[in-house]
C-alpha positions in Angstrom: 2.9 88.2 240.6 0.7 91.2 240.0 1.9 91.6 236.7 1.0 88.0 235.8 -2.5 88.3 237.1 -3.0 91.6 235.2 -1.8 89.8 231.7 -3.9 87.0 232.5 -7.1 89.1 232.8 -6.1 91.6 229.8 -8.5 91.0 226.8 -5.8 92.5 224.5 -3.1 90.2 226.0 0.1 90.1 224.2 2.6 88.3 226.8 2.1 84.9 228.0 4.7 84.3 231.1 4.0 80.8 232.5 5.3 78.6 235.1 6.6 75.2 233.9 5.1 72.5 236.2 6.3 68.8 236.3 3.4 66.8 235.4 4.1 64.2 238.1 5.1 66.1 241.1 3.3 69.2 240.5 6.4 71.4 241.4 7.8 74.3 239.4 10.8 73.5 237.3 10.9 76.7 235.6 9.4 79.3 233.3 8.4 79.9 229.8 7.3 83.0 227.7 5.6 83.9 224.5 5.3 87.5 223.7 3.6 89.3 220.6 6.2 91.9 219.5 4.0 93.1 216.6 0.4 92.3 216.0 0.5 94.1 212.8 3.3 92.0 211.3 2.1 89.0 213.3 5.6 88.4 215.0 6.5 87.1 218.4 9.5 85.8 220.6 9.8 83.0 222.9 11.8 82.1 225.9 12.4 79.8 228.6 14.4 79.0 231.6 14.8 75.9 233.7 16.2 75.0 237.0 19.6 73.2 236.3 18.4 69.9 237.8 15.7 69.6 235.1 18.2 70.0 232.4 18.6 67.3 229.7 15.1 65.8 230.5 13.4 67.4 227.4 11.4 69.7 229.4 12.8 72.8 227.2 12.1 71.1 224.1 8.4 70.0 225.1 7.7 73.6 226.3 9.1 75.1 223.0 7.2 73.2 220.7 3.8 73.9 222.8 4.9 77.7 222.6 5.4 77.6 218.9 2.2 75.6 218.4 0.3 78.2 220.5 1.9 81.0 218.9 1.2 80.0 215.3 -2.3 78.3 215.8 -3.9 80.2 218.6 -2.3 83.7 218.0 -1.9 83.2 214.4 1.6 84.3 214.3 3.5 84.4 211.1 7.0 84.3 212.8 8.3 83.4 216.1 11.9 84.2 217.1 14.3 83.2 220.0 17.7 84.1 221.0 20.5 82.2 223.0 24.0 82.3 224.4 26.4 81.0 221.8 28.2 79.0 224.5 24.8 77.4 225.4 25.1 74.2 223.2 21.8 72.6 224.8 19.9 75.7 224.1 21.0 75.8 220.5 20.1 72.1 220.2 16.6 72.8 221.6 15.8 75.5 219.1 17.1 73.3 216.2 15.3 70.3 217.5 12.1 72.2 217.4 12.4 73.3 213.9 13.6 76.8 214.4 16.2 78.1 211.8 19.5 79.7 212.7 19.4 83.5 211.2 22.8 85.0 212.6 24.6 86.4 215.4 23.6 89.5 217.2 27.0 91.1 218.1 26.7 93.0 221.7 23.3 91.9 222.1 23.1 91.9 225.8 24.7 93.7 228.6 25.7 91.1 231.2 27.6 91.9 234.5 29.2 94.8 233.1 30.3 93.2 229.7 28.6 92.7 226.3 27.4 89.5 225.1 26.4 88.2 221.6 23.4 86.2 221.1 22.3 83.6 218.3 19.0 84.3 216.7 16.8 81.6 215.6 13.1 81.8 214.1 10.3 79.7 212.7 8.2 81.3 210.0 4.4 80.5 209.1 4.3 77.2 210.4 3.5 75.1 213.5 6.3 73.0 215.0 
């Protein structure tokens, strides 16, 4: 919590970690993030995680579109990337539906529970979603 408060008040803020809130109930259903990885090269990355009960309702797509628009428009980023687990077909679909292009497979990208896992790399370049 302290980190999020510090981020919000930092005038040179480069990370936006946000709660995803259901508009009707007001309950937290997940979290989304956009962070600037290089201000000089105008690059950023985004990510999201939602409670399993909220899967297949379009929330991740809605959030990703909003993050892309914010990144390109407000932050003036040129490139925004995201990665996902190759087995997560729903996340692949979200990134593709939002206009992000498949760029490749990152082999042994993450260490997860004592083993290495690949990631798929997607990116959108120079345009709002």
